[in-house]
N, CA, C and O atoms as a GROMACS GRO file, in nm:
protein
  252
    1MET      N    1  11.338   7.504   9.181
    1MET     CA    2  11.246   7.599   9.239
    1MET      C    3  11.321   7.700   9.326
    1MET      O    4  11.282   7.816   9.337
    2LEU      N    5  11.427   7.656   9.386
    2LEU     CA    6  11.508   7.746   9.469
    2LEU      C    7  11.566   7.859   9.385
    2LEU      O    8  11.574   7.973   9.431
    3ILE      N    9  11.608   7.827   9.263
    3ILE     CA   10  11.664   7.930   9.175
    3ILE      C   11  11.558   8.035   9.143
    3ILE      O   12  11.588   8.155   9.140
    4ALA      N   13  11.435   7.990   9.120
    4ALA     CA   14  11.327   8.086   9.089
    4ALA      C   15  11.301   8.179   9.207
    4ALA      O   16  11.289   8.300   9.189
    5VAL      N   17  11.293   8.123   9.326
    5VAL     CA   18  11.267   8.205   9.445
    5VAL      C   19  11.383   8.302   9.469
    5VAL      O   20  11.360   8.418   9.503
    6LEU      N   21  11.505   8.256   9.450
    6LEU     CA   22  11.620   8.345   9.468
    6LEU      C   23  11.621   8.456   9.362
    6LEU      O   24  11.651   8.572   9.393
    7SER      N   25  11.588   8.421   9.238
    7SER     CA   26  11.585   8.521   9.131
    7SER      C   27  11.479   8.628   9.160
    7SER      O   28  11.505   8.747   9.146
    8ILE      N   29  11.362   8.583   9.199
    8ILE     CA   30  11.254   8.676   9.231
    8ILE      C   31  11.293   8.764   9.349
    8ILE      O   32  11.265   8.884   9.349
    9SER      N   33  11.357   8.704   9.448
    9SER     CA   34  11.399   8.780   9.566
    9SER      C   35  11.505   8.884   9.529
    9SER      O   36  11.501   8.996   9.579
   10ILE      N   37  11.599   8.847   9.443
   10ILE     CA   38  11.702   8.942   9.399
   10ILE      C   39  11.639   9.060   9.327
   10ILE      O   40  11.678   9.174   9.350
   11ILE      N   41  11.542   9.033   9.241
   11ILE     CA   42  11.475   9.141   9.168
   11ILE      C   43  11.402   9.233   9.265
   11ILE      O   44  11.411   9.355   9.253
   12GLU      N   45  11.332   9.176   9.361
   12GLU     CA   46  11.257   9.257   9.457
   12GLU      C   47  11.350   9.342   9.544
   12GLU      O   48  11.323   9.459   9.567
   13VAL      N   49  11.460   9.283   9.591
   13VAL     CA   50  11.555   9.357   9.674
   13VAL      C   51  11.624   9.465   9.592
   13VAL      O   52  11.649   9.575   9.642
   14SER      N   53  11.655   9.435   9.466
   14SER     CA   54  11.718   9.537   9.382
   14SER      C   55  11.623   9.655   9.358
   14SER      O   56  11.667   9.769   9.345
   15GLN      N   57  11.494   9.628   9.351
   15GLN     CA   58  11.397   9.738   9.339
   15GLN      C   59  11.402   9.827   9.463
   15GLN      O   60  11.392   9.949   9.452
   16LEU      N   61  11.417   9.767   9.579
   16LEU     CA   62  11.426   9.844   9.703
   16LEU      C   63  11.554   9.927   9.706
   16LEU      O   64  11.550  10.045   9.740
   17ILE      N   65  11.666   9.864   9.671
   17ILE     CA   66  11.795   9.933   9.677
   17ILE      C   67  11.804  10.045   9.574
   17ILE      O   68  11.852  10.154   9.604
   18LEU      N   69  11.758  10.017   9.453
   18LEU     CA   70  11.770  10.115   9.344
   18LEU      C   71  11.659  10.218   9.343
   18LEU      O   72  11.666  10.317   9.269
   19GLY      N   73  11.557  10.196   9.424
   19GLY     CA   74  11.447  10.291   9.429
   19GLY      C   75  11.358  10.287   9.306
   19GLY      O   76  11.284  10.382   9.279
   20ARG      N   77  11.363  10.179   9.232
   20ARG     CA   78  11.280  10.162   9.112
   20ARG      C   79  11.169  10.064   9.147
   20ARG      O   80  11.197   9.955   9.198
   21GLY      N   81  11.045  10.099   9.119
   21GLY     CA   82  10.935  10.011   9.155
   21GLY      C   83  10.915  10.012   9.305
   21GLY      O   84  10.956  10.105   9.375
   22SER      N   85  10.853   9.908   9.353
   22SER     CA   86  10.834   9.897   9.498
   22SER      C   87  10.850   9.752   9.540
   22SER      O   88  10.802   9.661   9.474
   23MET      N   89  10.919   9.733   9.649
   23MET     CA   90  10.937   9.599   9.703
   23MET      C   91  10.816   9.564   9.786
   23MET      O   92  10.780   9.637   9.879
   24ASP      N   93  10.753   9.453   9.753
   24ASP     CA   94  10.632   9.415   9.824
   24ASP      C   95  10.632   9.264   9.842
   24ASP      O   96  10.664   9.191   9.747
   25ILE      N   97  10.598   9.216   9.959
   25ILE     CA   98  10.596   9.073   9.985
   25ILE      C   99  10.491   9.004   9.898
   25ILE      O  100  10.507   8.887   9.864
   26ASP      N  101  10.385   9.077   9.862
   26ASP     CA  102  10.284   9.019   9.774
   26ASP      C  103  10.343   8.983   9.638
   26ASP      O  104  10.309   8.880   9.581
   27ASP      N  105  10.433   9.068   9.586
   27ASP     CA  106  10.498   9.038   9.459
   27ASP      C  107  10.577   8.909   9.468
   27ASP      O  108  10.572   8.826   9.378
   28LEU      N  109  10.649   8.893   9.576
   28LEU     CA  110  10.728   8.772   9.596
   28LEU      C  111  10.639   8.649   9.600
   28LEU      O  112  10.669   8.548   9.537
   29ILE      N  113  10.530   8.656   9.674
   29ILE     CA  114  10.438   8.543   9.687
   29ILE      C  115  10.371   8.513   9.553
   29ILE      O  116  10.365   8.397   9.512
   30LEU      N  117  10.320   8.616   9.485
   30LEU     CA  118  10.249   8.593   9.359
   30LEU      C  119  10.342   8.546   9.248
   30LEU      O  120  10.305   8.458   9.171
   31ASN      N  121  10.462   8.602   9.240
   31ASN     CA  122  10.557   8.557   9.137
   31ASN      C  123  10.602   8.414   9.161
   31ASN      O  124  10.617   8.338   9.066
   32THR      N  125  10.624   8.377   9.287
   32THR     CA  126  10.663   8.240   9.318
   32THR      C  127  10.548   8.144   9.289
   32THR      O  128  10.571   8.035   9.236
   33THR      N  129  10.426   8.183   9.323
   33THR     CA  130  10.310   8.100   9.292
   33THR      C  131  10.294   8.083   9.141
   33THR      O  132  10.266   7.974   9.093
   34GLY      N  133  10.312   8.192   9.067
   34GLY     CA  134  10.305   8.185   8.921
   34GLY      C  135  10.410   8.092   8.863
   34GLY      O  136  10.382   8.018   8.769
   35PHE      N  137  10.530   8.094   8.918
   35PHE     CA  138  10.634   8.003   8.873
   35PHE      C  139  10.594   7.858   8.899
   35PHE      O  140  10.610   7.773   8.811
   36ILE      N  141  10.544   7.830   9.018
   36ILE     CA  142  10.507   7.693   9.053
   36ILE      C  143  10.394   7.643   8.963
   36ILE      O  144  10.400   7.530   8.914
   37VAL      N  145  10.293   7.726   8.941
   37VAL     CA  146  10.181   7.687   8.854
   37VAL      C  147  10.231   7.661   8.712
   37VAL      O  148  10.195   7.562   8.650
   38GLY      N  149  10.315   7.750   8.661
   38GLY     CA  150  10.371   7.731   8.527
   38GLY      C  151  10.456   7.607   8.518
   38GLY      O  152  10.452   7.535   8.418
   39TYR      N  153  10.534   7.581   8.621
   39TYR     CA  154  10.620   7.462   8.625
   39TYR      C  155  10.536   7.334   8.624
   39TYR      O  156  10.571   7.237   8.557
   40LEU      N  157  10.426   7.335   8.697
   40LEU     CA  158  10.341   7.217   8.704
   40LEU      C  159  10.258   7.198   8.577
   40LEU      O  160  10.229   7.085   8.540
   41LEU      N  161  10.219   7.306   8.512
   41LEU     CA  162  10.137   7.296   8.391
   41LEU      C  163  10.218   7.267   8.264
   41LEU      O  164  10.162   7.217   8.167
   42THR      N  165  10.346   7.297   8.264
   42THR     CA  166  10.427   7.280   8.144
   42THR      C  167  10.424   7.138   8.089
   42THR      O  168  10.406   7.122   7.968
   43PRO      N  169  10.440   7.033   8.169
   43PRO     CA  170  10.433   6.898   8.113
   43PRO      C  171  10.297   6.867   8.052
   43PRO      O  172  10.289   6.797   7.950
   44LEU      N  173  10.190   6.916   8.110
   44LEU     CA  174  10.058   6.890   8.056
   44LEU      C  175  10.039   6.961   7.922
   44LEU      O  176   9.983   6.903   7.829
   45ILE      N  177  10.086   7.083   7.912
   45ILE     CA  178  10.075   7.158   7.787
   45ILE      C  179  10.161   7.095   7.678
   45ILE      O  180  10.118   7.084   7.564
   46GLN      N  181  10.282   7.053   7.714
   46GLN     CA  182  10.369   6.990   7.616
   46GLN      C  183  10.312   6.857   7.568
   46GLN      O  184  10.321   6.825   7.449
   47LYS      N  185  10.253   6.781   7.659
   47LYS     CA  186  10.192   6.654   7.621
   47LYS      C  187  10.075   6.678   7.528
   47LYS      O  188  10.060   6.607   7.428
   48ASN      N  189   9.991   6.776   7.558
   48ASN     CA  190   9.877   6.809   7.475
   48ASN      C  191   9.923   6.862   7.339
   48ASN      O  192   9.864   6.828   7.237
   49ALA      N  193  10.026   6.943   7.338
   49ALA     CA  194  10.076   6.999   7.213
   49ALA      C  195  10.134   6.891   7.123
   49ALA      O  196  10.122   6.898   7.001
   50SER      N  197  10.198   6.790   7.181
   50SER     CA  198  10.257   6.683   7.100
   50SER      C  199  10.149   6.597   7.036
   50SER      O  200  10.173   6.537   6.931
   51HIS      N  201  10.031   6.588   7.097
   51HIS     CA  202   9.922   6.512   7.038
   51HIS      C  203   9.851   6.589   6.928
   51HIS      O  204   9.785   6.528   6.844
   52ASN      N  205   9.864   6.720   6.926
   52ASN     CA  206   9.794   6.803   6.828
   52ASN      C  207   9.885   6.854   6.717
   52ASN      O  208   9.851   6.952   6.650
   53THR      N  209   9.999   6.791   6.694
   53THR     CA  210  10.091   6.840   6.593
   53THR      C  211  10.035   6.825   6.452
   53THR      O  212  10.070   6.903   6.364
   54HIS      N  213   9.950   6.728   6.430
   54HIS     CA  214   9.895   6.708   6.295
   54HIS      C  215   9.805   6.825   6.254
   54HIS      O  216   9.788   6.850   6.135
   55VAL      N  217   9.748   6.894   6.349
   55VAL     CA  218   9.660   7.007   6.319
   55VAL      C  219   9.741   7.129   6.280
   55VAL      O  220   9.704   7.201   6.186
   56THR      N  221   9.851   7.154   6.350
   56THR     CA  222   9.927   7.277   6.326
   56THR      C  223  10.022   7.268   6.208
   56THR      O  224  10.066   7.372   6.159
   57LYS      N  225  10.056   7.150   6.160
   57LYS     CA  226  10.150   7.138   6.050
   57LYS      C  227  10.092   7.189   5.918
   57LYS      O  228  10.167   7.240   5.835
   58ASN      N  229   9.962   7.177   5.898
   58ASN     CA  230   9.903   7.213   5.770
   58ASN      C  231   9.828   7.345   5.774
   58ASN      O  232   9.745   7.372   5.687
   59VAL      N  233   9.854   7.426   5.873
   59VAL     CA  234   9.786   7.555   5.885
   59VAL      C  235   9.867   7.662   5.813
   59VAL      O  236   9.988   7.673   5.834
   60THR      N  237   9.802   7.740   5.729
   60THR     CA  238   9.867   7.850   5.660
   60THR      C  239   9.815   7.980   5.717
   60THR      O  240   9.694   7.998   5.734
   61CYS      N  241   9.905   8.069   5.747
   61CYS     CA  242   9.867   8.197   5.806
   61CYS      C  243   9.877   8.306   5.700
   61CYS      O  244   9.980   8.317   5.633
   62PHE      N  245   9.773   8.386   5.684
   62PHE     CA  246   9.769   8.494   5.585
   62PHE      C  247   9.772   8.630   5.651
   62PHE      O  248   9.681   8.710   5.628
   63PHE      N  249   9.873   8.659   5.731
   63PHE     CA  250   9.882   8.790   5.796
   63PHE      C  251   9.994   8.869   5.737
   63PHE      O  252  10.017   8.983   5.779
   0.00000   0.00000   0.00000
C-alpha cells in the first residue's frame, strides 16, 4: 500500500512541477481510497470468477 501512495503522490507532485493538470489533495485521497477498495475487492472477485469458469468456457462471441 505504501508503494501505491508513493506512486500517486509522485504523479500529483509531477503535475504541480510540470504545470500539467492540477495538484489537489482530493485526488490523492480519492486515488488512494480507490486503490484500497480495489485491493480489498480483488480476492472476492477472483474467488467468484474461479467458481464461474464453467459458464465462460463455452461462450462464443459473434462480434
